[in-house]
N, C-alpha and C positions, 0 to 999 in steps of 0.2 A: 187459531185452529177453527174456532167457530165461524170467523169471518170467511175463511177459505171454504168451509163447507157450504155457507150461504152462497158464495160466488159460484161454486160448482153447481149448486142446484139452480141458480139463476141461469147459468149457461145452458144447462140441460133444457130448461123450459123455453129459453129463447131459440135454441136449436130446433126444438119441436115446432115452435111457431113458424120458423123459417121454412121447414119442410112442408108444413100445412099450407102456407100461403104460396109456396113454390108449386105445390101440386095444383092448386086452383088456378094459378097463373098459367101453367102449361095447358090445363084443360081449356081455359079461355082462348089461348093461342090456337089450339086445335080447332076450336069453334069459330076462329077468326073474329073474336070479340075484343077489339082493341081497348075499349073503355074498361072492360073487366080485367083485361090483362094488365093495364096500367094501374088499376086500383089494387090488385093483389101484389103487384111488384112493389108499389109504394108501401104497402103493409109489410112486405118482406124486408125491404130496406129500412123500415122504421125500427126494426130490432137493433140496428146499429146505432141508434140514438142513445143507448145506455151509457152511463158513466160509472156503473157499478163494477165492471169487469177490469181485471188487470190487463196490461198490454198482451201478455201471452194468451190469456183466454179470449180477449177481444179479437186477436188474430185468428183463432180457431173459428169464431163466429163469422169473421170477415171472409175467410176463405170459403166457407160454406155458401155465403151470399154471392161471392165472386163467381163461383162455379155456375150458379143459377143465372147470373147476369149474362153469361155466354149464350144461353138459350134465348134470352130476351133480345139480345143484340141480333141473333140470327133471324128472329121474327121481324124486328124492325127493318132489317136489310131487304126483306121481301115486300115491304109496304109500297115502294114505288111501282112495283108491277101490278099492284091492285088499285092504282089511281091516286094514292096519297103520297105527296112529295115529302122528302125529308125535311124541307124547310117548314112545312106545316106541322110535321111531327115534332120538330125542335121547339116550335112555339107551344105545341100542345102539352109537352111534358113540363113546361114551366108553370103549369097550373096545379101541380101537385101541392097538397096542403102543407106539408112540412118541408123545411129547408133542406135537410140532409137527403131524404129520398129524391127531392126535386133535383139536387145537384148531381147525384149519381146518375139519374136518368138523363140529365142534360149532357153529361160527359159521354155516356153511351151513345146517344143520338148524335151529338156534335161530332164525335170521331167518325161515325158513319157518314155524316154530312160532308166532312172533308174528304173522306175516302172516295165518295161518289163523284167528286169534282164539282159539286154544286155550290161550294163556298170556298173562300180563300182561307188557307190554313192559318195564316197569321192572324186574321180577324177573329175566327172562332176560338183559337187557342188563347188569344188575349182576353176575349170575353169570358172564357171558362176560368182562366187563372184569376180574374178579378172577381167573378161571382163566388168562387170558393172561399173568398174572404169572409163570407157570411157565416162560416162555421169556425168559431174561435175556441171551442173546447179542444185541448191539446191532442188527446188520443183520437177523437173523431176526426179532427181536422187533418192530422198526419196521415191517417189511412185514406181519407178522401183524396188528398193531394197525391198520395202514392198511387192511387188508382188512376188519377188524371195523368200522371207522369208515365205510368206503364202503358196505358191505352194510346197515348199520343206519340209514343216513341218512334213508330214507323211513319208518322204523318207530319214530321217536322219539315219545314222548307230548307233542308240542308242542301249543300252544293251537290248537284247531280241527282237530286230527288225529283220525282215527278210533281211534287207539290211546291217546288221552288218556282220562281218567275213571278207571275201575277199573284201567287199565294204568299210571296215574301221571299226572303233570302236568309243566308246564314246568320245575319245579325238578328233577325226576328227569332230564329230558333234558339240562339244563345240567350236572347233577352227573355224568352219564355221560360227556359230552364233555370236561369239565374233568379228570375222573379219567384218562381215556384220554390226554389231552394231557400231563398231568404225568408219567405213566409213560413216554410216548414221549420226552419231553424228557430224563428221566433216562438212558434208553438212549442217546439221541443225544449227550449230554454225556460219557457213559462212554467213547464211542469215542475221545475225545481222549487218554485216559489209558491206553490199551492199546497194548502194543508198545514198541519201543525209541525213544529220543529222535530218532535220525537219520531216522525215518520220520514225524516230526511234520507236515511239510509235506504229505506224501501223505495222511495221515489228515485233515488240514484240508480238503483238496480233496474227499475222499470225503464228509466231513460236509456240505459245501456241496451235494453232489449229493443228499443225503437230506433237506435242510431243508424242502422242500415237503411231505413226508409229515407232519412235525410241525405245520406251519402249517395243514394241512387241517382240523384240529379247530377252530381259532379261526375259520376261514371258516364252518364249519357252525354254530358258536354264533351268529355275527353274522347268519346267515340265518334264525334261528328266529323264527317269527311272534309268539310270545309273549314275546320278549325286550323288556322295558320298561326305562326308564332306572333305575327303582328297583331292579330285579333286577340290572342291569348294575353300578350303583354300589355296591350292598349286598353282592353275592356274587361276580359274575364278575370285575370289575376287581381287587378286593383279592386274590383267590386267584391271578389271573394275575401281578400285580406281585410278589407274594410268591414265586412260583415263579421268575420272571425274576431277581429279586435274589438269591435263595438259591442258584441254580445256579452263580454266580460264574464263568461261562464267557463270554469276550468274544464269541465268534461267536454263541452262543445268545442272549445279551442283545441284541446288535445286531439279529439277525434277528427275534426275538420282539417287541421294541419296535416295529419297523417293521410287524409283523403287526397288533399292537394298533392302531396309528395308522391304517394303511391299511384295516383290516378293519371297524371299527365306525363308526357314523354320526358326522357332524360335530357334530350337536347333543349327542351324548354326550360328545365331547371337550371341547366348550365348557363344559358343566356340571361336568365332572370334571377340570378343568384343574389344580387344586391337587394332586390325587393323582398325575397323570401327571408333573408337574414335580417333585414331591417324591421320586419314585423315581430321577430322573436322577443326583443326586449319589451315590447308593448303588451305581451300576453300576461295573464295572471301569474302570480308567484307560485301557485299550486300546480301549474301545468308542468308535466314532466318533459322539460325542454331537452334533456339528454336523449330521450327516446325519439323526439322529433328530429333533432340534429343527427342522431345516429342513422335514422332512416334516410335522410337526405344524403349524408356522406357515403353511406353504403351503396346507395343507388348510383351516385357519381363514380364511386370506385369500381363497381361492376361495369358501368358504362365505359370507363377507361380501359378495363381489362378486355372488353369485347372489341374495342376499336383503338389501336395505338395512336391515331391522330388526335384522339380526345385528350391524351396526356398533355400534348403541347397546348391545346386549348385551355386546359386547367392551369398550366403554367402561365400562359399569356393573360388569363383573367385573374391571376393571383388568388386562386380559390383558397389555398391553404392559409394565406395571410388573412383573408376575409373571415374564415372560420375562427381563427385565433382571436381576431378582434371582436367578433360577435360573441364568443363565449365570455371574453373578458368584460364586455359591456353588460351582458346578462348578469354576471356575477356581481358587478358593481351596482346595478340598479336594484337587484334583488339581494340585498345584503344578508337576508335571513335564509337564503337558499340552503337546503340541507347539504351536508358534505358529500353524501352518497350521490346526489344528483350532479353536483359539480364534478366529482371524479368520473362519473359515468360519461359526462360530456367529453372529457379529455380522453377517455378510453375510446370513444367513437372517433375522435380526431386522430388518435394514434392509429386506429384501424384504417382510417382514410389515408394517412400519409404512408403507411406500410403498403397499401395497395397501389397507390399512385406514384409515390416517390420512394421506393424501397432503398435507393442508393443515397438518399440525403440524410446524413446523420445529424445535420444541423436542425432539421425539422423535429427530430426526436428530442433534441436538446431544448428546443423552444417549447414543445408540448410539456415536457417535464418541468421546465422552468415556470411556465404559466400556471401549471397545477400547483407548484410549490408556492407561488405568490398568492394564488387563490385560497390556499389552506393556511397561509401564514396568519398567526394570531388566534385561529379558532381550532386548528387541527381537525381530527376526525370525531371528536366528542364521544369516544368510546363506542361508536356505531360499528357493529360487526359487519354489516353490509357494506359500509364505506371502506372498511379495511379489506374486505374481499375484493372490491372493485379496484382498490389501489394496488393490490397484488397482481390483478390482471393487467393494469396499466404498466407496472414495472416489469412484468414478465414478457409483454409483447415484443419489445425491441430485442430481447435476449434470444428469441427464437429465430430471428432472421439476420442478425448482425453479430459481429465479433463481441463476445460477452465481456471481455476485459475492457474493450474500448467503450462499450456502453456504461459499464460500471464506473469508468473514469469521468463521466459527465458530471459537472458540478451539482446539478439538482438531485442526482440520484441518492447520495447519502442522506440528505435531510428528509427526503420523502420516505426512504426506508426506515428512518428513525421515528416516523410517526406510527409505525406498526407496533402492536402490543407483543408481548413475549412469544406466545404460541404462533401468532400470525407471522412474526418476524422469522421464526424458525422455518415455517412453511416457505417463506420467500427465499430464505437462505438455501433450502433444499432445491428450489427451482433454479437458483444460480448454479449450483453444482450440476444439476441435470443439463443445463444449457452448455456448460463447459464440456461435459461428456458427450452430448449429442453432436456438438460441432467437431469433436476430436481435435480441438485446438491445443496448442502448446503454449503454456505460460512461461515465458523465457527470461523475464527480468525480475530482479529482486523487488523493485517497487510494485510491480504488478502482483507478485505473490503476497506481499504485505497487504495490499489493498484488497485482494481476494479474500484473505483470511479475516480481515475486518468485517467484510460483508457476511461471511458465513460463521461469524463468532458464535451465534446461538447453537450451531451444530457441533462445534468442536470444544466449546467451553462448558464446564460443569455448571448446571443451573438448578434452580429451586424445584423445577417440575420433573427432574430426573427420577425421583422416587415414584412418580405416578406413571412413568412410561413402562410399557410392556417390553420385555426383553427382546422379543422379535422385532418390535418397532425400532428399538435402539440399534439392533444389529443391522437392520435394513438401512438406517440412516448412515451409520458409520462405514458400512460397505461402500456406499456411494462416495463418502469422503475418501476412503482408501483408494477407490478407483481414480478419483480426481488427482491424487498424489502422483500417479504415473503420468499425468499431463504436465507436471512441472518439469519441463525439460529445457536445459540451457545449452548453448552452443559449445561450452567448454566445461571440463570437469571441475575446474576451480569455481566457476560461477554456479555450477550444479550443486556443489556441496554448500555454498553460501545460501542457496535457496532452500536446501533441505534443512540446514540449521535454523533458518527462519521459520520453516514449517514446524519443526520440532518444538520451537519455543511456544507456538500456539497450541500444538496438539497436547503437550504435557499438562495443559490447564484443564484437560477434559476429564481427568479422573480415571480410575481403573476400568470402569465400564466401557470407556471409549478406547483406551490405549490398547486393549487386547485385540481390537479390530484394526486400528490405524497404524500402530508401530511396526507390525510385520511388513506392511506395504512400504512404510517409510524406509525400513532397513533394506528392502530389496531394491528400492530406488537408489539407495546409496551403493549397493553392490553393483548395480548397472553402471553407475558413474565410475566406480572403481575399475571395472573391467575396461571402460573406455580409456581410463588413465593408464592401466597396464598395457593395453593394446598400443597406445602411443609409444610407450617405452619399448615394446617389442619391435615396432616399426623402426624406431631409431636404431635398435640393435641390428635389425636385418639390413638397414641401409649402410651400417658400418661394416658388416661382414661381407656385403655384396661387392665391396671394392677389392676384396682379396681374390686371388686366383683360385680356381677349383682345386688345384693340387697343393695348396699351402699346407704346411705342417699343422698338426692338431694344436700345438702349443700357441702358434700365432693366432689361430681362430679363437682360442680361449682368451688370449689377451685382448682381442678385438671386442669380444663379448663383454669383458669387464669395462673396457673403455666406453662401450655403448651404454652399459648400465650406469656408469658415473655421469654420462652426458644426458641421460633421460630426464632427471629432475630439472636440469637447466632448460631442456627442450620443452618440457611441460610448462615451465614457468613462462617461457616465451610464448607458448600457445595461449595460455590463460591471461597474458598481460593485457590484450585489448579489452577482454571482458572485465577484468579487474579495474581498468581505467574507466570503463563505461559505468561501472557500478562499484563504488568504493568499498562495499562490504564483501565483494567477491575475492577472497584471498586465494593465493596460489597454494595448492595442496599437493601432497605426495601420498604414496600408497600407505605409508606407515601412519600418518595422521588420520587418513580416511578410515583405516581399520580400527584405530583407537576410538574414533567417533562411533563406529558400528558396535564396538565392544560396550560402550556406554549405553547405547540404545538397547542392546540385548540384555544387559544387566538391569536396566530400568523396566524392561518388559517382564523380567523374572520377578520383580517386586510387585507386579499388578495384583495377584500372582497369575502368571501364565507360564508355568515351568516347562511344559512340553514345547510350546512355541518358542520360548527363549532358548531351550536346549538345541532345537533344530537350527535356529538362527546362528547360534554359536558354532555349530558344526559346519554349516555352510561357510561362515566367515573363516573358520580354521582351514578349510580346504582351499579357499581363495588365497589366504595368506601363504599357504604352502605352494600351490601349483601355479598361481598367476602372479603373485607378488614376490615369492621366494624369500619370505621373512620368517625364519625359523622360530625366533623367540616369540613373535606375535602369535604364530600358529600354536606354539606350545601353551601360551597364555590362554588362548581360546579353549583348548582342550582342558586345561586345568579348571577354568570356570565352568565348563560343561560337566566335569567330574564333581565339582562342588555342588552344582545344581542337582545333579543326579543323587548325591548323597543326602542333601538337606531338604529338597522340595518334592522329589518324585517318591510318593509313598505307595501308590497302588502297584501291586505285584505285576499286573499285566503291562502297565506303563513302564515299569522298570525293564521288563524284557524287551519291549519295543525300543526304549531309549538305548539300551545296551547294543542292540542290533544296529541302530543308527550310528553309534560311536564306533563300533568295529568296522562297519562299512566305510565310514569317512576316513578313519586312521589307515585302513588298508590302501586307500587311494592317495595318501600323502607321501611324497618322496623327499621332502626337504629336511627331515630330521636326521641328526647325527645318531650314531649307534647308541650312545648313552641316553639321549633324550627319548629315542624310540623304545629302548628297553624299559625306561621308567613308565612311559605311557602304557606299554603292553602289560607290564606287571600290574598296574592299576586295573586294567580291564580284566585280567585274569582273576584278580582278587574279587572284583564285582561279580564275575560269573559264578564263583564258588559260593557267594552269599545269597544267591537267588533262593526263593522260597521252595520251589518244587524241584525234585530231582531231574525230571525231564527237562525243565528249563535250564538247570545247571549243565546237563549233558550237552544240550544244543549250543549253549553259550560257550562251553569249553571247546567244542569243535569249531565254532566260528572264530574264537580267539586264536586258534592254531593257525588260521590263515594269515595272521599278522606277521608270521615269521617267513612267509613265502609270497612275494609280490610278483605280479606279472610285469613285463616291460611296459613302459608308458606307451599309449597308443600313438600311432603315426600322426593322427590329427593334432594331438596335443604337442607333439615334438616338432611339428612343422616339417616333417620329412620321415623317411623310413629308417628308424634307428636299428642298430645292431643290438642283439640280446645283451642286456646288462648295461647298455649305454645310458648316460644321463642326458636329460633334455637341456635345452638352451635357456632354462629358467635359472636365475641366480641362486646359488646355494643348493641346487637339486642334487640329491645323492643317488647312487645306483640302487636298483631294486634289491630288497633284502631277500636272501634265499638261504635260510638256515634250516636244514633238514632235521637236525637234532632237536631244535625248539619245536618244530612241527610235531615230531614224535612225542615229545614231552607233553604237549597240549593234548594230543589224542589219548595218551595214557591216562591223563587226568580225567578225560571223558569216560574212559573204560572203568576207572575206579568209581566214578559216580554210578555207572550202570551196575557194577558189582554190589555197591552198597544198597542200591535200590532193590536188588534181588533178595537180599538177606531179610 
């Protein structure tokens, strides 16, 4: 802090001195006193001889002097009109007492000398760039050469410039800028090795503040109109790379490689790719090569996106192969390269191949394989940043390609195995999101098994479950539940084989996960069951369509029975190809499917999630009745629902809701015989009478009375317009129940409840 205060005070005093000398300099110019003007200008420039200021404060002082030099240059420009030539003035300023003021004055007059046409541009610039070697202090030398570069920018003998021809050509302009660049780079690198070791970080920061002064030369070279690829490849690039490699300074190499990549045209980089990549292994191990390569690959990828013909050029030049080889060579030569830097290089390469070759899955495989080999034996070393970058690498191909196909690549599992528990779960979530975003259908048993192996941290119970927030757990499992609907097979048999495989993984997730995933699993099973029953109904309809329209009702019934008996065989024939393709895909029928759904519902009830399980049981009961025509299974579903109602539903409001759902479902079931329906109805009536509140008892009794009076099945369900009381074409379907006496008995029970409530 004390040193900063001293530096601030020194800057203040130097600034006041600059203002004072600038005032007397302007006064001398007004009096047309050249000697006094030169004396005060030298004194003003002498303030820049300090080595006490940091680069940032030195820049403030330099800009103050730079502004005053503009007035001096305007004064010098008028001298020829007064009888003094610029050649004489150029010699006169060389008599200044101190080197630094002398060189600033020489640059100012020399640039005016070139501009006037009195001297050749190449000769004056060569003289100036050599003379400035007299200042070897890094900060002072950098700002002096920056002033030379800036003042000479419009005076270079570039192609088409008025200073070309006798004043030189494009080669002289390039040579001047390259020479100035190399001398500035030497000064810049020298800063790192001055002073004590404890100030290394401070010097590093100061150097970063000065790096743009060095890179300005490369910017001016890239903006030369006469810079052709031949000149760039034959002279500019080799000298630049030689300087970058030979300086052996990490900061300089990092910055200058970025300057080369960002400063010169994309077409130049494409044509000189071998030279650029060949320099990378020679850089220091501390250079962030991943950032350099990422810049190069991103530029070429954008270049290819802007011009389709460039894609073919990249293919012809084998750019991808060269990048892979270069990264491998860098990793081999720098064995101690951090895992995060290595992975980031492959992330850049993956971004390149996604942009240039989005249809080439083999390139993705090669990138992942190369990364796997690079990390073999050392892993990620517990580096959180490396894990984060590996997640980025593994996620990139999932967003633009078929997720299941990408997951099947050989290097993918071992790379994902390098991730720690929490990061592995994050990656698993990205896999699920990719499957959902693409809307893809996972339709083979092997693919499903592979998918669940990758997302195991999401669906299996883990040690960190206790630390998870309930909302986070729900968000994750809802994603998994949505993914279950993407597990769609071409046949019901294979579909149930896939669902059984999914269930085997999901049941390892514990109660916290099952309450979110099992309902989705069950409804996927119901969807497959409906496909199965639809196939049976099609078989039935195709059998009845052969009969004449006026055939007796008995013949139609016999045909329906024949179709029903033929349906399992037809379903087996439909599922046979899938079963042959996948040995685990057994042929299923409606009864076995419903038994599986019953197991799922009962397992969900044990979570416990009684209301979800009860609703699922009722849906399955309705499907058993109205779509499969299986009376005993439908009865079993209702019995299990009643048992769940009695044992697990304790809240009075939930009991009312559950009983309403039971009544509504039973009212829409037509498969039951009179005895079975009476037994179920009696149970419902008993539950209604046991509700806690009288009002609830009354409403439940009124609702239960509807069970004795059913409406005819809808035309849509029957497949045609039925007559009142007619049964539908579902096997075992009974005529609708219409018992007025039982309806009245139910309503009377409701009235008794009302009467009891009034007392």
